[in-house]
N, C-alpha and C positions, 0 to 999 in steps of 0.2 A: 132616175129614169122617169120621164114624163109619161103619165098614163092618163090621158084625157079621153075617156070613152063614155058613150051613152048607149046602154044596152050593148050591142055588138058593133056599134058604129064608132069609128075612131074620129075624134075631133082634131082640128088643127091646133098647133101649139104656138103661142106668140113668142117672137124673138125679143130680146132686150132692146129698148129704144135706141141705144147707141149703135147697134148693128143695123137696125132698120134704117136709121139716118144715113149710114154709109151706102147701103144697098139701093136706096131710092135713086141715087145718082149714077148707078151702074147699069150697063146694058142688060136687056132681058133676053132669055132664050126663046121666048114666045110671048104672046100677048098676056102680060100680067104675071109672068113667072120667071124665076131664075133658078139656077142649079149652083149649089156651093159645096165646098168641102170644109168641114169644121174640125177643130181640135179642141178637146175639153181639158179641164183642169187635171184630169187623170191621165192626160196624154193619149187619150183615145182619139182616133181619127175616123171620121165618118164621111165617106164620099157620096156624091149623088143625093144630096139633101135638097129636096124641091121646096122652094119658097114662093108663096103666093103674095102678090101685092107688096113685096119687100118687107113683110112683117109676120107672115104665118108659115110655120113649117108644116107642109102638107104631107110629106112622106120622106122616108129614107130607104134607098134601094136595098132590097133583100130583107127588110124588117116589116113586121106587122104593126109595130108600135114605134113611137119616137123613142129611141134607146138611150136618150140622154136628157138632162135638164138644160134648157136653153141658157139658164143663168150660169152654167158651168162652161160655156164657150169662152175660150181664151183667144182664139183667132179663127179667121175664116178666109177662104179664097174663092172668088167667083170662077166657076169653070164653065157654066152654061153648056155642059156636055149633054148632047141629045141622042147619043148612041143608045140602041136598045140594050137593056140590062138583063142579065140572068137573074131571075128572082130568087134563086137558091144560093147565090154566092155570099 
């Protein structure tokens, strides 16, 4: 689990370069951000992962922290889903 915090403030977590290189050529959901679904080595799936500038994980829907290590991502899918999310799901 990536835990990048300063005091109570969460910091963004950087994606591996090979994922960033793929995202940079894909469409954005809004100015400078994308939404992806990731699968980790442990076969965990995290939907609604917000990525800024194709390289920084900003948030994961329903989570206070980034609940996985970006190095453990084995695949991702661009969703660019902009629907409002239930923060408790």
